[in-house]
C-alpha positions in Angstrom: 19.4 36.0 7.7 18.0 32.6 8.3 17.9 31.4 11.9 20.0 28.4 11.0 22.8 30.7 9.6 22.6 32.9 12.7 23.0 29.9 14.9 26.0 28.7 13.1 27.6 32.2 13.2 26.9 32.4 17.0 28.5 29.0 17.5 31.7 30.0 15.6 32.1 33.6 16.8 32.0 33.7 20.6 33.6 35.8 23.2 35.3 32.8 24.8 37.0 32.0 21.5 38.0 35.6 20.9 41.3 37.4 21.5 41.5 41.2 21.2 44.8 42.9 20.8 45.2 46.6 21.3 48.3 48.3 19.9 49.2 52.0 20.2 49.5 54.9 22.6 46.7 54.0 24.9 46.4 53.0 28.5 44.9 49.7 29.7 42.0 51.6 31.3 41.2 53.4 28.1 41.4 50.2 26.1 39.2 48.3 28.6 36.6 51.1 28.5 36.3 51.1 24.7 36.2 47.2 24.5 33.5 47.0 27.2 31.5 49.6 25.4 31.3 47.6 22.2 31.7 44.0 23.4 30.6 44.1 27.1 27.2 42.6 26.4 28.5 39.9 24.1 27.8 36.5 25.7 28.2 32.9 24.8 25.6 30.2 25.0 26.2 26.5 25.6 29.5 24.6 26.0 32.6 26.0 24.3 33.1 24.1 21.0 36.3 22.2 20.2 38.1 24.2 17.5 41.3 22.3 17.1 41.6 19.9 14.3 42.5 16.3 15.3 46.0 15.0 14.7 46.5 13.0 11.5 48.8 10.0 10.9 52.0 10.2 9.0 51.4 10.1 5.3 52.6 7.4 2.9 54.7 8.3 -0.1 52.6 8.8 -3.3 52.5 10.7 -6.6 49.7 12.8 -8.0 49.7 14.5 -11.4 47.4 17.4 -12.1 47.2 18.2 -15.8 47.0 21.9 -16.7 47.2 22.7 -20.4 47.7 26.4 -19.6 51.1 25.7 -18.1 54.4 25.3 -19.9 56.5 24.2 -16.9 55.7 21.9 -14.0 55.0 23.2 -10.5 56.0 20.5 -8.1 55.3 20.2 -4.4 57.0 17.5 -2.2 55.3 17.4 1.2 54.9 15.2 4.3 53.0 15.3 7.6 55.1 15.6 10.7 54.5 14.5 14.3 56.4 17.6 15.5 54.1 20.3 17.0 54.8 24.0 17.2 55.2 23.9 21.0 57.9 21.1 20.7 61.4 22.5 21.4 62.6 20.5 18.3 60.8 23.0 16.2 63.6 25.5 16.5 66.3 23.1 15.3 64.2 22.0 12.4 63.3 25.6 11.4 67.0 26.6 11.5 67.8 23.6 9.3 65.1 24.7 6.9 66.9 28.0 6.6 70.0 26.1 5.6 68.0 24.7 2.7 66.2 27.8 1.4 66.7 30.7 3.7 68.0 33.3 1.2 68.2 32.7 -2.6 71.7 31.5 -3.7 73.1 31.7 -0.2 71.3 28.5 0.7 71.7 24.8 -0.2 68.7 24.0 -2.4 69.1 27.2 -4.4 72.8 26.5 -4.9 72.3 22.8 -5.8 69.2 23.2 -8.0 69.6 26.6 -9.6 73.2 27.8 -9.5 75.1 24.5 -10.0 72.7 22.5 -12.2 70.1 25.0 -13.6 67.4 22.4 -13.1 64.7 24.6 -11.6 63.4 28.1 -12.0 62.3 28.5 -8.4 62.7 26.4 -5.3 61.5 26.9 -1.7 61.0 24.9 1.4 58.6 25.5 4.3 58.0 24.2 7.8 54.3 24.8 8.8 54.0 23.7 12.4 50.7 24.0 14.3 49.2 22.9 17.6 47.9 19.5 16.2 49.2 19.2 12.6 52.5 20.1 10.9 53.8 19.8 7.4 57.2 20.0 5.8 57.3 20.8 2.1 59.6 21.6 -0.8 58.2 23.3 -3.9 59.9 24.0 -7.2 59.2 24.9 -10.8 61.0 23.3 -13.7 60.7 21.8 -17.2 58.8 18.5 -17.1 61.9 16.5 -18.0 63.7 17.8 -14.9 61.1 16.9 -12.2 62.7 13.6 -11.2 66.3 15.0 -11.5 65.4 17.8 -9.1 63.7 15.5 -6.7 66.7 13.2 -6.5 68.9 16.2 -5.5 66.3 17.3 -2.9 66.2 13.9 -1.3 70.0 13.7 -1.4 70.2 17.0 0.4 67.7 16.0 3.0 69.5 12.8 3.8 72.8 14.8 4.0 71.1 17.1 6.6 70.3 13.9 8.6 73.7 12.3 8.4 76.4 15.0 8.2 76.9 18.2 10.3 76.3 21.5 8.5 79.6 23.2 7.6 80.2 26.1 10.0 80.1 28.9 7.4 76.8 27.6 6.0 75.4 27.2 9.5 76.3 30.6 10.8 75.0 32.3 7.7 71.6 30.5 8.1 71.5 31.4 11.8 72.2 35.1 11.1 69.5 35.2 8.4 67.0 33.7 10.7 67.8 35.9 13.6 67.5 39.1 11.6 64.0 38.1 10.5 62.8 38.2 14.1 62.9 42.0 14.6 61.9 42.5 10.9 58.7 40.5 11.6 57.7 43.1 14.2 58.6 46.2 12.2 55.0 47.6 12.0 52.0 48.0 14.3 50.0 45.5 12.2 52.8 42.8 12.3 53.1 43.2 16.1 49.4 42.7 16.5 49.3 39.7 14.2 52.2 38.2 16.0 50.4 38.5 19.3 47.3 36.9 17.8 49.3 34.1 16.3 51.1 33.3 19.6 47.8 33.3 21.5 46.3 31.0 18.9 49.3 28.6 19.1 49.3 28.7 22.9 52.9 30.2 22.9 54.4 32.7 25.3 53.7 36.3 24.2 57.5 36.9 24.3 58.2 33.9 22.2 60.3 35.8 19.6 62.7 36.8 22.3 62.8 33.2 23.6 63.2 31.9 20.0 66.2 34.2 19.4 67.9 32.8 22.6 67.2 29.3 21.4 68.6 29.9 17.9 71.8 31.5 19.3 72.5 28.4 21.4 71.7 25.8 18.8 74.5 23.7 17.4 74.9 22.0 14.0 74.7 18.7 15.7 71.3 19.5 17.2 70.0 20.5 13.7 71.3 17.2 12.3 69.5 15.3 15.1 66.3 17.1 14.5 66.3 16.3 10.7 67.1 12.7 11.5 64.2 12.5 14.0 61.5 14.3 12.2 62.1 14.4 8.4 61.4 11.3 6.2 63.2 11.9 3.0 61.6 8.7 1.5 58.1 9.6 2.8 57.3 12.6 0.5 54.1 13.0 -1.4 54.7 14.5 -4.9 52.0 16.7 -6.5 52.9 17.9 -10.0 50.8 20.5 -11.9 51.8 20.9 -15.5 51.1 20.4 -19.1 49.5 17.0 -19.9 51.9 14.2 -20.8 52.3 13.7 -24.5 
C-alpha cells in the first residue's frame, strides 16, 4: 500500500474517532481486557480532524428530470433541507407528524389520499432524516407520468393542512401508538442494540434516548405537532426530482 494511502487511512481511522460497543454476557473487566489486547497500542498522531459536515443553507424550489428509458413509471422525490437538527426538541413533534403522513400503509394520510382514495400512486413514503449539522425532509412516490403533478398537489395540500389544522384525535393517537411500538422493536436484537448505541454516540445523544423519546412522544399534543410543521416545513420549498421514461 502506498505511503500516501496509508496516511489517509491513518487520518480517517483513529482511536479518538472510534466508539467500541460491547454487547453480551460479559463483564466490563473482561471487555476491557480484550479491547486493550487488540487496540491498546493504537495511537493517534496530530490534531483530531473535523469530521462533521458544515451546515447548508435552505434550498430553493426547483425541478430536475432524469430520463431513464428502462422505466415505465416515474419515481418522484420531493425534498427540502431543514434547519432543524437531531438534538432539537422539535424533532420529536416533527417525527410524530411524519408518522401521521406515512407511518403505516393505508392507516396514514398520504397513503389514504394518494392510493386508497384517488389511485394516483403505486407507492408513497415520507422521511425525516435529521443529523447533527444537516437535515432533510422528503416525500417519495411512484406513479404514471401523467399523475406526477396531481400527486404533488395533494402532497402539498396535506403538508399545509398539517401546518394549519390540528390532527384529528383518532388519527393522532393511531400515529403515536405506531411510533411508540417501533421503539422496542428497534432494539429486538443484539445487533440492533449495538447499532443504536453507535448511532446515539455519533449523534451526541443520551444513550437512553429511546426511553426519553418515548416519554416525549406520550406527552406530545396535536397542537405541538401542528406548530412544528408550521415552523420547520416549507410546503412551497420542495425540490422535485423525477426519474422516468423520456418525455415524448
